[in-house]
C-alpha positions in Angstrom: 7.5 8.5 24.1 4.2 9.4 25.7 1.6 6.6 26.2 -0.7 7.9 23.4 2.1 7.8 20.8 3.0 4.1 22.0 -0.6 3.0 21.7 -1.1 4.9 18.1 2.1 3.2 16.9 1.3 -0.1 18.2 -2.4 -0.3 17.1 -1.6 1.3 13.6 1.2 -1.1 13.0 -0.9 -4.3 14.0 -3.9 -2.9 12.0 -1.6 -2.5 8.8 -0.4 -6.2 9.2 -3.9 -7.5 9.7 -5.0 -5.2 6.5 -2.3 -6.9 4.4 -3.2 -10.3 5.6 -6.7 -9.7 4.5 -5.8 -8.4 1.4 -3.7 -11.4 0.5 -6.6 -13.5 1.2 -8.9 -11.4 -1.1 -6.1 -11.5 -3.8 -6.2 -15.3 -3.6 -9.8 -15.7 -3.6 -9.7 -13.5 -6.9 -7.2 -15.8 -8.4 -9.5 -18.7 -7.5 -12.6 -17.3 -9.1 -11.9 -17.5 -12.8 -12.0 -16.2 -15.3 -9.6 -13.5 -14.5 -10.0 -10.3 -16.2 -7.2 -9.2 -18.6 -7.8 -5.8 -20.0 -8.7 -5.6 -23.6 -11.4 -3.0 -24.1 -13.8 -0.8 -22.0 -16.7 -2.5 -23.4 -15.1 -5.9 -22.3 -14.6 -4.6 -18.9 -18.2 -3.5 -18.6 -19.5 -6.8 -19.6 -17.2 -8.6 -17.4 -18.4 -6.5 -14.4 -22.1 -7.1 -15.3 -21.8 -10.9 -15.2 -19.1 -11.4 -12.4 -19.1 -10.4 -8.6 -16.7 -7.7 -7.5 -17.0 -8.5 -4.0 -13.4 -9.5 -3.4 -12.0 -6.9 -5.7 -14.0 -4.1 -3.9 -13.1 -5.4 -0.6 -9.2 -5.4 -1.5 -9.5 -1.7 -2.5 -11.3 -0.9 0.7 -8.4 -2.5 2.4 -5.8 -0.5 0.6 -7.8 2.7 1.0 -7.7 2.2 4.9 -3.9 1.4 4.7 -2.8 4.8 3.7 -4.1 6.8 6.6 -2.9 4.2 9.0 0.5 4.2 7.5 0.6 8.1 8.2 -0.3 7.5 11.7 2.5 4.8 12.0 5.0 7.1 10.6 4.0 9.9 12.8 4.4 7.4 16.0 7.8 6.8 14.6 8.7 10.2 14.5 8.1 10.1 18.4 10.2 7.0 18.7 13.4 8.6 16.9 16.1 10.2 18.6 16.4 13.9 18.2 19.2 13.7 15.8 17.3 11.3 13.4 14.0 13.0 13.6 14.7 15.0 10.2 14.8 11.2 8.7 11.2 10.6 10.1 10.0 14.1 9.0 11.3 13.2 5.4 9.6 9.8 5.6 6.3 11.3 6.9 6.3 13.6 4.0 6.7 10.9 1.4 4.2 8.7 3.5 1.4 11.4 3.2 2.2 11.8 -0.6 1.7 8.1 -0.9 -1.5 8.1 1.1 -3.0 10.9 -1.1 -2.3 9.3 -4.1 -3.5 5.9 -3.6 -6.4 7.2 -1.7 -7.5 9.2 -4.6 -7.2 6.3 -6.9 -9.2 3.9 -4.6 -11.6 6.3 -3.7 -12.3 7.0 -7.6 -12.5 3.4 -8.4 -15.1 2.6 -5.7 -17.3 5.7 -6.2 -17.1 7.1 -9.8 -16.0 4.5 -11.7 -18.4 2.0 -10.1 -21.3 4.3 -10.6 -20.3 5.1 -14.1 -20.2 1.4 -15.0 -23.5 0.5 -13.2 -25.4 3.5 -15.2 -23.7 2.6 -18.4 -21.9 5.9 -18.6 -18.4 4.7 -20.0 -17.5 7.8 -21.9 -14.0 9.0 -21.0 -13.6 6.1 -18.4 -10.6 4.5 -19.8 -8.0 6.9 -18.3 -9.4 6.7 -14.8 -10.1 2.9 -14.6 -7.4 1.0 -12.6 -8.4 -2.2 -14.4 -6.5 -0.4 -17.5 -2.8 -0.8 -17.0 -2.4 1.9 -19.4 -4.6 4.8 -17.7 -3.4 7.7 -16.2 -5.0 6.9 -12.9 -3.1 3.5 -12.8 0.1 5.5 -13.4 -0.6 7.7 -10.4 -1.4 4.7 -8.3 1.8 3.0 -9.1 3.7 6.4 -8.6 2.4 6.3 -4.9 3.2 2.6 -4.3 6.4 2.7 -6.0 8.3 6.0 -5.4 6.7 7.6 -2.4 6.2 4.3 -0.3 9.8 3.2 -1.2 11.3 6.4 -0.1 9.0 6.6 3.1 10.4 3.2 3.9 14.0 4.0 2.9 14.1 7.0 5.2 12.5 5.3 8.0 14.9 2.5 8.2 17.9 3.9 9.6 16.1 4.9 12.9 15.9 1.4 13.8 19.2 0.3 15.6 20.1 -1.8 18.5 18.6 -5.2 19.2 17.5 -8.1 17.0 13.9 -6.7 16.9 14.9 -3.4 15.5 17.5 -4.7 13.2 14.8 -6.9 11.5 12.4 -3.9 11.1 15.3 -2.0 9.4 15.9 -4.9 7.1 12.2 -5.4 6.2 11.9 -1.5 5.5 14.9 -1.7 3.3 13.6 -4.7 1.4 10.5 -3.0 0.9 11.9 0.3 -0.2 14.1 -1.4 -2.9 11.1 -3.6 -3.9 8.8 -0.5 -4.4 11.5 1.3 -6.5 12.3 -1.7 -8.5 8.6 -2.2 -9.1 8.2 1.4 -10.3 10.9 0.7 -12.7 9.3 -2.3 -14.0 6.0 -0.4 -14.6 7.9 2.4 -16.4 9.7 -0.3 -18.8 6.4 -2.6 -19.3 8.0 -5.5 -17.4 4.8 -6.8 -16.0 6.5 -10.0 -14.3 8.7 -7.5 -12.4 5.5 -5.4 -11.3 3.9 -8.4 -10.0 7.0 -9.8 -8.2 8.4 -6.7 -6.5 4.8 -5.1 -5.8 2.7 -7.9 -5.0 5.0 -10.3 -3.4 8.0 -8.2 -2.4 6.3 -5.2 -1.2 3.3 -7.0 0.4 5.6 -9.5 2.2 7.9 -6.7 3.4 5.1 -4.2 4.6 3.4 -7.2 6.5 6.7 -8.3 8.4 7.8 -4.6 9.1 4.6 -3.6 10.5 4.1 -6.7 12.7 7.5 -6.3 14.2 6.6 -2.7 14.8 3.6 -3.5 16.7 5.7 -5.7 18.8 8.2 -3.2 19.4 5.7 -0.4 20.3 4.0 -3.0 22.8 7.2 -3.8 24.5 8.1 0.0 24.9 4.3 0.4 26.2 4.9 -2.4 28.9 8.4 -1.1 30.0 
């Protein structure tokens, strides 16, 4: 691997891990700032946003908006790391990762721009289907498609390239766990199993991505030093 690929892989991996640590902090802060909003109607959502701070919620969305591009950079660096016989796997993984980044990027950008501006100006007509706070909206479905199917497949196709020592085997295990959690979270969303979505996506995926990317950063750092 050339030095540029190693540096891009190392920094994108470490930044993703830090991104998820900060996201977790925002998530905890939201839980500790009651009342927690539970979707009822669009009017109730507008009233809630008018009387409660959205700082931590918006910060969490910005962090996830950043995650998508960083993930594509990381997968591109992994493609350089893979042996020639395995590059087909990293090409497939990067394709799924790009689809993931586009879907979640559209969602979070719309939430931070169009949705926020519409609520501030009282223009609520037709907003229900683009509002992430509404679990039955089309935008939430597209967002979950990214987090479940495409992130899951990207992780599962990237996992086999890690072979050898304990560090690479640990990365492989974390990627497989992440892929399975994402797919199970998607099925939970389809069949309205809210607890499953919470456990598989929030805890399972969040923990597995943090571990996998932190270890990838360590791997790329070792390769750069050697």
